[in-house]
C-alpha positions in Angstrom: -3.3 -3.5 1.5 -6.8 -4.0 0.3 -8.8 -5.3 -2.6 -9.6 -2.0 -4.3 -13.0 -3.3 -5.5 -14.3 -4.7 -2.3 -12.3 -2.9 0.4 -11.5 -6.3 2.0 -8.0 -6.4 3.7 -5.4 -8.7 2.1 -3.9 -10.7 4.9 -1.2 -11.4 5.6 0.7 -8.6 3.9 4.1 -7.6 5.3 5.5 -4.1 4.7 9.2 -3.5 5.2 8.4 -0.1 6.9 4.9 0.8 8.1 5.4 4.1 9.9 8.0 6.7 8.9 8.5 10.4 8.7 9.2 12.3 5.5 9.8 15.9 4.6 8.0 17.6 1.6 9.4 16.4 -1.7 11.1 13.3 -0.2 10.4 10.0 -1.9 10.4 6.5 -0.3 10.1 3.0 -1.8 8.3 0.4 0.3 8.4 -3.3 -0.3 5.5 -5.6 0.4 5.3 -9.4 0.8 2.0 -11.2 0.2 0.6 -14.4 -1.3 1.0 -14.2 -5.1 -2.5 -15.6 -5.5 -3.9 -12.2 -4.7 -2.3 -10.7 -7.9 -5.5 -11.5 -9.8 -7.3 -8.9 -7.6 -7.1 -5.1 -8.0 -4.9 -3.9 -5.1 -4.6 -0.6 -3.2 -3.0 0.9 -0.1 -4.2 3.9 1.9 -1.7 6.6 2.8 -2.3 9.2 5.5 -0.3 11.3 7.9 -0.2 14.2 10.3 -0.3 16.9 7.6 -1.7 14.7 4.7 -5.3 13.8 3.9 -6.0 10.1 3.5 -5.2 9.0 -0.1 -6.0 5.6 -1.7 -3.3 4.5 -4.1 -3.8 1.7 -6.7 -0.8 -0.6 -6.8 0.9 -1.3 -10.1 3.0 -4.4 -9.8 6.2 -5.2 -11.7 5.8 -8.4 -13.6 
């Protein structure tokens, strides 16, 4: 997880699953744990894979 404005890593950030396999059309929900103080920052994660180009995804948080 990174600040989407600066690119700086948000640490610590714990993912419930960091590496996994998916088939086309499959969906997966991932949970993150991090310091709530970072919620004031614009956040993003980067997704990439064997047959997938790198993609930056802006996080929308449930409040």
